[in-house]
N, C-alpha and C positions, 0 to 999 in steps of 0.2 A: 504493500500499500504505501509505502514511503516513497518507493521509486516512482509512482502515478505522481505523487504530489510534486516530485522533482521536475518529472516529464512535462508536466501541466505548465509549472512556471506562471502562473495567472492567465494563460491563454484559455478562453471560453473555447476558441476552436479546437485546441488540442484535447480539453475536457471533453467535449464532445465526442472526438474521436474514440478515445479512449472508454467512455461511457458503453459507447455502442459495439464495442469490442469484448468489454470485460464485465461489465454490469451485469448482476443477474435480477436486477429489477425492471419491473415492465415498462420504466421511463427508459429504458435503453434503444428502444425503437423511436425516441426523441432525442438522442444526445444527453440523456440524464437530466433533460428537463421536466421538473415535477408540475410546472405552472405554477397558478398562484395557489396559496393556501393560507389560509388565517389561526391566529392562535389556538390551541386546542385540536387541532387535524392532525398533529404528527406528534411521534414519541417527543416527551419532555426533552431529552439532551440534543436531540437534532433540530427540534426548534427552536431552543436556547442558541444554539450555536449558529443558527441560518439567522436570526434577528440580531445577533451580535456583531455579524460582517455589515462591511459597508459594502454597496454595490461594487461589483470589480474584484472584490477578495475572496480569497479561498480559505476554507477552514484547516485545521489541524486534523488528525484525525479521528472522528467521531465514533463512538462507540455505544450502539441501541440493541434492544432485544432482538432486532431483525438483523445484525450484521453490524460491518464496520462501513463508515460513508466519507467521502471528501465532499464538500458542500463549496458550490460557486455561486456566489450571490448576484444574479444578475438585474434583479429590478429591486 
C-alpha cells in the first residue's frame, strides 16, 4: 500500500489508474471515485480522514473494517 502512495504522488490520474487496476471496491470501475457522500454514510475512520483532507490531498493509509484505503479528496 505504501508503494501505491508513492506512485500516486498526489496525481489524480495515477490514483485512478491504480484504483482501476488494484482496488477490490466497486468504485474501481470509476477510478476509485466514490462520488459525493455526507456525514454518517461511511465508516468513521474513512469519513474522518476524508473530511480532514483538503481538496487535492491524499491520505495516509487508513484502516477500516472493510480493509485499507488511500483517499484522494477531489472536491
